[in-house]
DSSP file (Angstrom, degrees, kcal/mol; ACC not computed):
  #  RESIDUE AA STRUCTURE BP1 BP2  ACC     N-H-->O    O-->H-N    N-H-->O    O-->H-N    TCO  KAPPA ALPHA  PHI   PSI    X-CA   Y-CA   Z-CA
    1    1 A M              0   0    0      0, 0.0    77,-2.3     0, 0.0     2,-0.9   0.000 360.0 360.0 360.0 142.3   50.0   17.5   35.8
    2    2 A I  E     +a   78   0A   0     75,-0.2    77,-0.2    70,-0.2     3,-0.1  -0.751 360.0 175.1 -86.1 109.9   46.8   15.6   36.1
    3    3 A R  E     +     0   0A   0     75,-2.4     2,-0.4    -2,-0.9    76,-0.2   0.743  67.9  24.3 -88.4 -26.2   47.6   12.0   35.2
    4    4 A L  E     -a   79   0A   0     74,-1.3    76,-2.9     2,-0.0     2,-0.5  -0.973  57.6-169.9-145.2 126.8   44.2   10.5   35.9
    5    5 A L  E     +a   80   0A   0     -2,-0.4    97,-3.1    95,-0.4     2,-0.3  -0.980  26.7 173.8-113.4 123.8   40.8   12.1   36.0
    6    6 A R  E     -ab  81 102A   0     74,-2.7    76,-2.9    -2,-0.5     2,-0.5  -0.941  33.7-148.3-136.3 148.4   38.3    9.7   37.4
    7    7 A V  E     +ab  82 103A   0     95,-2.3    97,-2.9    -2,-0.3     2,-0.3  -0.988  38.5 146.3-112.8 121.7   34.6    9.5   38.5
    8    8 A D    >   -     0   0    0     74,-2.4     3,-1.5    -2,-0.5    98,-0.2  -0.830  37.6-159.2-159.8 112.4   34.2    7.1   41.4
    9    9 A D  T 3  S+     0   0    0     96,-3.1    97,-0.1    -2,-0.3    74,-0.1   0.594  99.6  53.0 -76.1  -7.5   31.8    7.4   44.3
   10   10 A S  T 3  S-     0   0    0     95,-0.4    -1,-0.3     1,-0.3    96,-0.1   0.393 100.2-153.2 -98.6   1.2   33.9    5.1   46.4
   11   11 A F    <   -     0   0    0     -3,-1.5     2,-0.4    94,-0.2    -1,-0.3  -0.201  34.1 -57.5  60.9-152.6   36.9    7.3   45.7
   12   12 A L        +     0   0    0     69,-0.1     2,-0.3    -3,-0.1    -1,-0.1  -0.991  69.0 137.0-129.4 128.7   40.3    5.6   45.9
   13   13 A Y    >>  +     0   0    0     -2,-0.4     4,-1.1    37,-0.1     3,-0.8  -0.978  49.5   4.2-158.1 165.2   41.7    3.8   48.9
   14   14 A G  H 3> S-     0   0    0     35,-2.8     4,-2.3    -2,-0.3     5,-0.1  -0.201 122.1  -9.2  60.5-141.1   43.6    0.7   49.8
   15   15 A K  H 3> S+     0   0    0      1,-0.2     4,-2.6     2,-0.2    -1,-0.2   0.865 135.2  55.9 -61.8 -39.2   44.9   -1.6   47.1
   16   16 A K  H <> S+     0   0    0     -3,-0.8     4,-2.1     1,-0.2    -1,-0.2   0.920 109.4  46.9 -61.0 -43.4   43.0    0.2   44.3
   17   17 A A  H  X S+     0   0    0     -4,-1.1     4,-2.8     1,-0.2    -2,-0.2   0.920 111.0  52.5 -62.9 -43.5   44.7    3.5   45.3
   18   18 A L  H  X S+     0   0    0     -4,-2.3     4,-2.5     1,-0.2    -2,-0.2   0.913 109.0  49.1 -60.2 -43.9   48.1    1.8   45.4
   19   19 A L  H  X S+     0   0    0     -4,-2.6     4,-2.0     1,-0.2    -1,-0.2   0.907 114.0  45.1 -64.2 -42.0   47.7    0.3   41.9
   20   20 A W  H  X S+     0   0    0     -4,-2.1     4,-2.1     2,-0.2     6,-0.3   0.874 112.1  52.5 -70.1 -36.2   46.6    3.7   40.4
   21   21 A I  H  X>S+     0   0    0     -4,-2.8     4,-2.4     1,-0.2     5,-0.6   0.936 111.6  46.4 -62.4 -45.8   49.4    5.5   42.2
   22   22 A N  H  <5S+     0   0    0     -4,-2.5    -2,-0.2     1,-0.2    -1,-0.2   0.890 113.5  49.0 -63.7 -39.0   51.9    3.0   40.8
   23   23 A A  H  <5S+     0   0    0     -4,-2.0    -1,-0.2    -5,-0.2    -2,-0.2   0.833 125.2  27.7 -70.5 -32.4   50.5    3.3   37.3
   24   24 A T  H  <5S-     0   0    0     -4,-2.1    -2,-0.2    -5,-0.1    -1,-0.2   0.579  94.9-132.5-105.3 -12.9   50.5    7.1   37.3
   25   25 A R  T  <5 +     0   0    0     -4,-2.4    -3,-0.2    -5,-0.2    -4,-0.1   0.746  48.3 165.6  62.4  25.4   53.4    7.8   39.7
   26   26 A A      < -     0   0    0     -5,-0.6    -1,-0.2    -6,-0.3    52,-0.2  -0.429  32.7-171.7 -74.1 145.4   51.1   10.3   41.5
   27   27 A K  S    S+     0   0    0     50,-1.6    28,-2.5     1,-0.2     2,-0.4   0.476  73.9  52.2-108.1 -11.2   52.0   11.6   44.9
   28   28 A V  E     -dc  55  78A   0     49,-0.8    51,-2.3    26,-0.2     2,-0.5  -0.991  58.8-166.6-132.0 134.6   48.7   13.4   45.5
   29   29 A I  E     -dc  56  79A   0     26,-2.9    28,-2.5    -2,-0.4     2,-0.7  -0.985  12.8-157.0-117.7 119.2   45.1   12.1   45.2
   30   30 A V  E     -dc  57  80A   0     49,-3.4    51,-3.1    -2,-0.5     2,-0.6  -0.864   4.1-160.4 -99.2 117.3   42.5   14.9   45.1
   31   31 A L  E     -dc  58  81A   0     26,-3.2    28,-2.5    -2,-0.7     2,-0.6  -0.881   6.4-163.4-101.4 119.6   39.1   13.7   46.2
   32   32 A I  E     +dc  59  82A   0     49,-3.4    51,-2.1    -2,-0.6     2,-0.3  -0.896  32.4 126.2-111.5 112.1   36.3   16.1   45.0
   33   33 A D     >  -     0   0    0     26,-2.1     4,-1.9    -2,-0.6    -2,-0.1  -0.851  49.8-143.8-165.9 125.9   33.0   15.8   46.7
   34   34 A N  T  4 S+     0   0    0     -2,-0.3     4,-0.5     1,-0.2    -1,-0.1   0.858 104.6  45.3 -63.5 -35.9   30.8   18.4   48.4
   35   35 A G  T >4 S+     0   0    0      1,-0.2     3,-0.6     2,-0.1    -1,-0.2   0.905 113.9  47.5 -73.7 -41.6   29.6   15.9   51.1
   36   36 A L  G >4 S+     0   0    0      1,-0.2     3,-1.5     2,-0.2     7,-0.2   0.789  93.5  79.7 -69.0 -28.3   33.0   14.4   51.8
   37   37 A R  G 3< S+     0   0    0     -4,-1.9    -1,-0.2     1,-0.3    -2,-0.1   0.834 108.5  23.7 -53.4 -38.5   34.7   17.8   52.1
   38   38 A F  G <  S+     0   0    0     -3,-0.6     2,-1.1    -4,-0.5    -1,-0.3   0.166  93.2 104.7-116.6  17.9   33.4   18.3   55.6
   39   39 A D    <>  +     0   0    0     -3,-1.5     4,-2.3     1,-0.2     5,-0.2  -0.752  44.3 176.8 -96.6  86.7   32.9   14.7   56.7
   40   40 A Y  H  > S+     0   0    0     -2,-1.1     4,-2.1     1,-0.2    -1,-0.2   0.776  74.8  57.0 -68.5 -27.0   35.9   14.4   58.9
   41   41 A F  H  > S+     0   0    0      2,-0.2     4,-2.0     1,-0.2    -1,-0.2   0.955 110.0  43.9 -66.4 -49.2   35.1   10.9   60.0
   42   42 A A  H  > S+     0   0    0      1,-0.2     4,-2.5     2,-0.2    -2,-0.2   0.888 112.5  53.7 -62.6 -38.7   35.0    9.6   56.4
   43   43 A Q  H  X S+     0   0    0     -4,-2.3     4,-2.7     1,-0.2    -1,-0.2   0.911 107.0  51.7 -61.3 -41.7   38.2   11.6   55.7
   44   44 A S  H  X S+     0   0    0     -4,-2.1     4,-2.2     2,-0.2    -2,-0.2   0.917 110.2  48.5 -61.3 -43.5   39.9    9.9   58.6
   45   45 A L  H  X S+     0   0    0     -4,-2.0     4,-1.4     2,-0.2    -2,-0.2   0.918 113.0  47.2 -63.6 -43.3   38.9    6.5   57.3
   46   46 A L  H  < S+     0   0    0     -4,-2.5     4,-0.4     1,-0.2   -32,-0.2   0.891 110.7  52.3 -66.2 -38.6   40.2    7.2   53.8
   47   47 A N  H >< S+     0   0    0     -4,-2.7     3,-0.9     1,-0.2    -1,-0.2   0.896 107.9  51.6 -63.3 -39.4   43.4    8.6   55.2
   48   48 A M  H 3< S+     0   0    0     -4,-2.2    -1,-0.2     1,-0.2    -2,-0.2   0.829 113.4  45.1 -65.6 -30.5   44.0    5.4   57.2
   49   49 A A  T 3< S+     0   0    0     -4,-1.4   -35,-2.8    -5,-0.2    -1,-0.2   0.399  90.7 106.3 -94.1   2.4   43.4    3.4   54.0
   50   50 A C  S <  S-     0   0    0     -3,-0.9   -37,-0.1    -4,-0.4   -35,-0.1  -0.643  81.1-107.3 -83.9 136.9   45.6    5.5   51.8
   51   51 A P    >   -     0   0    0      0, 0.0     3,-1.8     0, 0.0    -1,-0.1  -0.334  29.9-120.2 -58.3 143.5   49.0    4.2   50.8
   52   52 A P  T 3  S+     0   0    0      0, 0.0    -2,-0.1     0, 0.0    -3,-0.0   0.707 106.8  65.6 -64.6 -20.4   51.8    6.0   52.6
   53   53 A Q  T 3  S+     0   0    0      2,-0.0     2,-0.3   -25,-0.0    -3,-0.0   0.504  98.6  63.4 -81.4  -1.2   53.4    7.3   49.5
   54   54 A A    <   -     0   0    0     -3,-1.8     2,-0.4   -26,-0.0   -26,-0.2  -0.893  69.5-141.5-124.4 154.0   50.4    9.5   48.6
   55   55 A E  E     -d   28   0A   0    -28,-2.5   -26,-2.9    -2,-0.3     2,-0.4  -0.922  15.9-140.6-110.0 136.0   48.7   12.4   50.2
   56   56 A L  E     -d   29   0A   0     -2,-0.4     2,-0.4   -28,-0.2   -26,-0.2  -0.814  14.2-167.5 -95.0 137.2   44.9   12.8   50.1
   57   57 A V  E     -d   30   0A   0    -28,-2.5   -26,-3.2    -2,-0.4     2,-0.6  -0.994   7.6-153.2-123.2 129.1   43.5   16.2   49.5
   58   58 A F  E     +d   31   0A   0     -2,-0.4     2,-0.3   -28,-0.2   -26,-0.2  -0.905  23.8 164.5-107.6 121.5   39.8   16.8   50.1
   59   59 A L  E     -d   32   0A   0    -28,-2.5   -26,-2.1    -2,-0.6     2,-0.2  -0.966  32.2-132.1-133.8 149.0   38.1   19.6   48.2
   60   60 A D     >  -     0   0    0     -2,-0.3     4,-2.5   -28,-0.2     5,-0.2  -0.444  46.3 -93.4 -85.7 176.2   34.5   20.6   47.3
   61   61 A V  H  > S+     0   0    0      1,-0.2     4,-2.4     2,-0.2     5,-0.2   0.898 124.9  49.6 -62.2 -42.9   33.7   21.4   43.7
   62   62 A E  H  > S+     0   0    0      1,-0.2     4,-1.7     2,-0.2    -1,-0.2   0.914 112.4  47.5 -64.4 -41.8   34.4   25.2   44.0
   63   63 A E  H  > S+     0   0    0      1,-0.2     4,-2.1     2,-0.2    -1,-0.2   0.896 111.8  51.5 -63.5 -39.1   37.7   24.6   45.7
   64   64 A A  H  X S+     0   0    0     -4,-2.5     4,-1.8     2,-0.2    -2,-0.2   0.867 105.4  55.3 -67.5 -36.1   38.6   22.0   43.0
   65   65 A R  H  X S+     0   0    0     -4,-2.4     4,-0.5     1,-0.2    -1,-0.2   0.921 111.4  44.6 -61.1 -42.3   37.8   24.5   40.3
   66   66 A A  H  < S+     0   0    0     -4,-1.7     4,-0.5     1,-0.2     3,-0.3   0.870 117.7  44.2 -69.1 -36.2   40.2   27.0   41.8
   67   67 A A  H  X S+     0   0    0     -4,-2.1     4,-2.4     1,-0.2     5,-0.2   0.654  91.3  84.4 -83.8 -16.1   42.9   24.4   42.3
   68   68 A A  H  X S+     0   0    0     -4,-1.8     4,-2.9     1,-0.2     5,-0.2   0.867  88.4  51.7 -59.2 -39.3   42.6   22.7   38.9
   69   69 A V  H  X S+     0   0    0     -4,-0.5     4,-2.1    -3,-0.3    -1,-0.2   0.924 110.1  49.7 -63.7 -43.1   44.8   25.2   37.2
   70   70 A Q  H  > S+     0   0    0     -4,-0.5     4,-0.7     1,-0.2    -2,-0.2   0.927 114.0  44.9 -59.9 -45.9   47.5   24.6   39.8
   71   71 A Y  H >< S+     0   0    0     -4,-2.4     3,-0.5     1,-0.2    -2,-0.2   0.883 111.4  52.8 -68.3 -38.2   47.3   20.9   39.4
   72   72 A R  H 3< S+     0   0    0     -4,-2.9    -1,-0.2     1,-0.2    -2,-0.2   0.881 115.3  41.3 -62.3 -37.7   47.2   21.0   35.6
   73   73 A N  H 3< S+     0   0    0     -4,-2.1    -1,-0.2    -5,-0.2    -2,-0.2   0.475  91.7 111.4 -91.0  -3.2   50.4   23.1   35.6
   74   74 A S    <<  -     0   0    0     -4,-0.7     4,-0.1    -3,-0.5    -3,-0.0  -0.355  64.1-142.6 -70.5 149.7   52.2   21.2   38.3
   75   75 A R  S    S+     0   0    0      2,-0.1    -1,-0.1    -2,-0.1    -4,-0.1   0.679  82.2  85.0 -81.8 -19.1   55.2   19.1   37.5
   76   76 A E  S    S-     0   0    0      1,-0.1     2,-0.1   -50,-0.0    -2,-0.1  -0.676  89.2-112.9 -85.7 134.4   54.1   16.5   40.0
   77   77 A P        -     0   0    0      0, 0.0   -50,-1.6     0, 0.0   -49,-0.8  -0.428  37.6-170.1 -67.1 139.2   51.6   13.9   38.8
   78   78 A V  E     -ac   2  28A   0    -77,-2.3   -75,-2.4   -52,-0.2   -74,-1.3  -0.966  18.6-146.4-132.0 144.7   48.1   14.1   40.4
   79   79 A I  E     -ac   4  29A   0    -51,-2.3   -49,-3.4    -2,-0.3     2,-0.5  -0.960  15.9-163.8-107.4 128.2   45.0   11.9   40.4
   80   80 A M  E     -ac   5  30A   0    -76,-2.9   -74,-2.7    -2,-0.5     2,-0.5  -0.964   5.9-173.6-114.6 129.2   41.7   13.8   40.6
   81   81 A V  E     -ac   6  31A   0    -51,-3.1   -49,-3.4    -2,-0.5     2,-0.3  -0.969   6.4-163.5-126.7 116.9   38.6   11.9   41.6
   82   82 A A  E     -ac   7  32A   0    -76,-2.9   -74,-2.4    -2,-0.5   -49,-0.2  -0.773  17.8-140.4 -94.6 144.2   35.1   13.4   41.5
   83   83 A G  S    S+     0   0    0    -51,-2.1     2,-0.3    -2,-0.3   -50,-0.1   0.779  80.1  15.8 -74.8 -26.7   32.4   11.6   43.4
   84   84 A T  S  > S-     0   0    0    -52,-0.3     4,-1.8   -76,-0.1     5,-0.1  -0.939  71.4-116.0-143.5 162.8   29.7   12.1   40.7
   85   85 A F  H  > S+     0   0    0     -2,-0.3     4,-2.6     2,-0.2     5,-0.2   0.853 115.8  58.7 -65.7 -35.0   29.2   13.1   37.1
   86   86 A S  H  > S+     0   0    0      1,-0.2     4,-1.7     2,-0.2    -1,-0.2   0.906 106.8  46.3 -61.9 -41.4   27.3   16.2   38.3
   87   87 A Q  H  > S+     0   0    0      2,-0.2     4,-1.5     1,-0.2    -1,-0.2   0.892 111.6  51.4 -68.5 -38.6   30.4   17.3   40.3
   88   88 A L  H  X S+     0   0    0     -4,-1.8     4,-1.9     1,-0.2    -2,-0.2   0.895 106.4  55.4 -63.3 -39.2   32.6   16.6   37.3
   89   89 A L  H  < S+     0   0    0     -4,-2.6    -1,-0.2     1,-0.2    -2,-0.2   0.904 108.4  47.5 -60.2 -42.1   30.3   18.7   35.1
   90   90 A K  H  < S+     0   0    0     -4,-1.7    -1,-0.2     1,-0.2    -2,-0.2   0.813 116.1  45.4 -67.7 -29.6   30.7   21.7   37.4
   91   91 A L  H >< S+     0   0    0     -4,-1.5     3,-2.2     1,-0.2     4,-0.3   0.723  89.3  90.2 -82.9 -24.4   34.5   21.2   37.5
   92   92 A A  G >< S+     0   0    0     -4,-1.9     3,-2.2     1,-0.3    -1,-0.2   0.785  75.6  61.9 -50.5 -41.4   34.8   20.7   33.7
   93   93 A P  G 3  S+     0   0    0      0, 0.0     3,-0.4     0, 0.0    -1,-0.3   0.779 105.1  50.5 -59.4 -22.3   35.4   24.4   32.7
   94   94 A S  G <  S+     0   0    0     -3,-2.2    -2,-0.2     1,-0.2    -3,-0.1   0.440  95.5  73.9 -90.7  -0.9   38.6   24.3   34.8
   95   95 A L    X   +     0   0    0     -3,-2.2     3,-2.6    -4,-0.3    -1,-0.2  -0.130  67.1 174.2-106.9  36.6   39.9   21.1   33.2
   96   96 A E  T 3   +     0   0    0     -3,-0.4     3,-0.1     1,-0.3    -2,-0.0  -0.136  68.6  15.8 -48.0 129.5   40.9   22.6   29.9
   97   97 A G  T 3  S+     0   0    0      1,-0.2     2,-0.7     2,-0.0    -1,-0.3   0.231  95.9 112.4  90.5 -14.6   42.7   20.1   27.7
   98   98 A L    <   +     0   0    0     -3,-2.6    -1,-0.2    -6,-0.2    -3,-0.1  -0.829  26.3 152.3 -94.7 119.1   41.6   17.0   29.7
   99   99 A V        +     0   0    0     -2,-0.7    27,-4.1    26,-0.1     2,-0.5   0.568  45.8  81.7-121.3 -14.9   39.2   14.9   27.6
  100  100 A R  E     - e   0 126A   0     25,-0.2     2,-0.4    27,-0.1   -95,-0.4  -0.842  54.5-173.6-102.3 128.1   39.6   11.4   28.9
  101  101 A V  E     - e   0 127A   0     25,-3.1    27,-2.5    -2,-0.5     2,-0.4  -0.974  15.4-144.9-122.5 129.9   37.8   10.4   32.0
  102  102 A N  E     -be   6 128A   0    -97,-3.1   -95,-2.3    -2,-0.4     2,-0.5  -0.785  15.3-151.4 -90.5 133.3   38.2    7.0   33.8
  103  103 A V  E     +be   7 129A   0     25,-3.0    27,-1.9    -2,-0.4   -95,-0.2  -0.933  23.8 161.5-111.7 123.9   35.0    5.7   35.3
  104  104 A G        -     0   0    0    -97,-2.9     2,-0.6    -2,-0.5   -96,-0.2   0.360  60.3  -7.1-103.8-122.0   35.2    3.5   38.4
  105  105 A S        +     0   0    0    -94,-0.2   -96,-3.1    26,-0.1   -95,-0.4  -0.699  62.7 168.1 -84.0 121.1   32.3    2.7   40.8
  106  106 A V        +     0   0    0     -2,-0.6   -22,-0.1   -98,-0.2   -23,-0.0  -0.901   7.9 163.6-135.1 105.0   29.2    4.8   40.0
  107  107 A R        +     0   0    0     -2,-0.4     2,-0.5     2,-0.0    -1,-0.1   0.712  50.8  92.1 -94.8 -22.5   26.1    3.7   41.9
  108  108 A E        +     0   0    0      1,-0.1   -99,-0.0     5,-0.0     0, 0.0  -0.619  41.1 166.1 -77.1 121.4   24.0    6.9   41.4
  109  109 A S        +     0   0    0     -2,-0.5    -1,-0.1     4,-0.1    -2,-0.0  -0.117  21.2 144.0-127.6  36.9   21.9    6.6   38.3
  110  110 A S     >  -     0   0    0      1,-0.1     4,-2.2     4,-0.0     5,-0.2  -0.227  66.1-106.6 -70.2 166.0   19.4    9.4   38.8
  111  111 A S  H  > S+     0   0    0      1,-0.2     4,-2.3     2,-0.2     5,-0.2   0.840 121.4  57.3 -63.4 -32.2   18.2   11.4   35.8
  112  112 A D  H  > S+     0   0    0      2,-0.2     4,-2.2     1,-0.2    -1,-0.2   0.908 107.9  46.7 -63.7 -41.6   20.4   14.3   37.0
  113  113 A E  H  > S+     0   0    0      2,-0.2     4,-2.3     1,-0.2    -2,-0.2   0.903 112.4  48.9 -68.0 -40.7   23.5   12.1   36.9
  114  114 A L  H  X S+     0   0    0     -4,-2.2     4,-2.2     2,-0.2    -2,-0.2   0.877 111.3  50.6 -66.6 -36.7   22.6   10.8   33.4
  115  115 A Q  H  X S+     0   0    0     -4,-2.3     4,-2.4     2,-0.2    -2,-0.2   0.900 109.4  51.1 -65.0 -41.3   22.0   14.4   32.2
  116  116 A A  H  X S+     0   0    0     -4,-2.2     4,-2.3     2,-0.2    -2,-0.2   0.915 110.2  49.2 -62.6 -43.3   25.4   15.4   33.6
  117  117 A L  H  X S+     0   0    0     -4,-2.3     4,-2.3     1,-0.2    -1,-0.2   0.918 110.5  50.9 -61.4 -43.7   27.0   12.5   31.8
  118  118 A K  H  X S+     0   0    0     -4,-2.2     4,-1.8     1,-0.2    -2,-0.2   0.916 110.7  48.6 -61.0 -43.6   25.3   13.5   28.5
  119  119 A K  H  X S+     0   0    0     -4,-2.4     4,-0.8     1,-0.2    -1,-0.2   0.881 110.1  51.8 -65.7 -38.4   26.4   17.1   28.8
  120  120 A L  H ><>S+     0   0    0     -4,-2.3     5,-1.7     1,-0.2     3,-0.7   0.908 109.1  49.9 -63.7 -41.1   30.0   16.0   29.5
  121  121 A R  H ><5S+     0   0    0     -4,-2.3     3,-1.4     1,-0.2    -1,-0.2   0.840 104.8  57.8 -67.1 -32.4   29.9   13.8   26.4
  122  122 A E  H 3<5S+     0   0    0     -4,-1.8    -1,-0.2     1,-0.3    -2,-0.2   0.723  99.3  60.3 -67.7 -20.7   28.6   16.8   24.4
  123  123 A Q  T <<5S-     0   0    0     -4,-0.8    -1,-0.3    -3,-0.7    -2,-0.2   0.178 125.6-104.8 -90.0  16.2   31.8   18.7   25.5
  124  124 A D  T < 5 +     0   0    0     -3,-1.4     2,-0.4     1,-0.2    -3,-0.2   0.736  67.8 154.6  67.3  26.4   33.8   16.0   23.8
  125  125 A M      < -     0   0    0     -5,-1.7     2,-0.4   -25,-0.1    -1,-0.2  -0.697  34.1-143.9 -81.2 137.6   34.9   14.2   26.9
  126  126 A E  E     -e  100   0A   0    -27,-4.1   -25,-3.1    -2,-0.4     2,-0.4  -0.836  11.5-154.8-102.4 139.4   35.7   10.5   26.4
  127  127 A F  E     -e  101   0A   0     13,-0.4    13,-3.0    -2,-0.4     2,-0.4  -0.950  10.9-175.7-120.3 133.5   34.8    8.0   29.0
  128  128 A E  E     -eF 102 139A   0    -27,-2.5   -25,-3.0    -2,-0.4     2,-0.7  -0.991  20.4-139.1-125.0 136.2   36.4    4.6   29.7
  129  129 A I  E     +eF 103 138A   0      9,-3.1     9,-1.8    -2,-0.4     2,-0.3  -0.841  43.6 140.2 -95.4 118.4   35.2    2.2   32.2
  130  130 A R        -     0   0    0    -27,-1.9    -2,-0.1    -2,-0.7     4,-0.0  -0.823  31.9-169.9-161.2 115.6   38.1    0.6   34.0
  131  131 A D  S    S+     0   0    0     -2,-0.3   -26,-0.1     1,-0.1    -1,-0.1   0.916  79.1  25.1 -75.3 -44.0   38.3   -0.1   37.7
  132  132 A L  S >  S-     0   0    0      1,-0.1     3,-1.6   -28,-0.1    -1,-0.1  -0.863  83.2-113.0-122.6 154.8   42.0   -1.0   37.9
  133  133 A P  T 3  S+     0   0    0      0, 0.0    -1,-0.1     0, 0.0  -117,-0.0   0.826 115.5  52.1 -57.2 -33.5   45.0    0.0   35.6
  134  134 A E  T 3  S+     0   0    0      2,-0.1     2,-0.1    -4,-0.0    -3,-0.0   0.570  87.3 104.5 -83.6  -6.4   45.5   -3.5   34.3
  135  135 A D  S <  S-     0   0    0     -3,-1.6     3,-0.0     1,-0.1    -5,-0.0  -0.417  84.4-106.7 -69.5 149.0   41.8   -3.9   33.3
  136  136 A V        -     0   0    0     -2,-0.1     2,-0.1     1,-0.1    -1,-0.1  -0.668  41.9-120.5 -73.6 122.6   41.0   -3.6   29.6
  137  137 A P        -     0   0    0      0, 0.0     2,-0.6     0, 0.0    -7,-0.2  -0.404  19.1-151.6 -69.6 141.2   39.3   -0.3   29.2
  138  138 A V  E     -F  129   0A   0     -9,-1.8    -9,-3.1    -2,-0.1     2,-0.2  -0.959  15.8-135.4-112.0 116.3   35.7   -0.3   27.8
  139  139 A R  E     -F  128   0A   0     -2,-0.6     2,-0.8   -11,-0.2   -11,-0.2  -0.515  13.9-128.9 -73.1 135.4   34.9    2.9   26.0
  140  140 A L              0   0    0    -13,-3.0   -13,-0.4    -2,-0.2    -1,-0.1  -0.763 360.0 360.0 -84.6 112.3   31.5    4.4   26.8
  141  141 A E              0   0    0     -2,-0.8    -1,-0.1   -15,-0.1    -2,-0.0   0.423 360.0 360.0 -93.2 360.0   29.8    4.9   23.4
């Protein structure tokens, strides 16, 4: 089951990953980003900073679309993190039933990204800005 769906261009690593893993009890963090998928140096760095109780899985958007059904139907809790709103928009058709999106660090504010966010909101996705589980969530209106 997907316990947390997040948009965060810094992904999850270190203490932040540990706090979200503890809050969701996830054993797998799926990082979805077309650039990161084949950047083995960045993957190595993220793997070194990942808490030992979790496994990182690196997928591009198309791979994530195919895997989303498996993760949705899994008995094991999973965290899915897309690097951008545009990537989440492409993934959205595979996320049936998931309407709440946690927003972490998003530095890209291009018109394409803002359009993707607008389209996601038109699909009745709800967005909350919260970096850490103990932060008070701020709903994006």
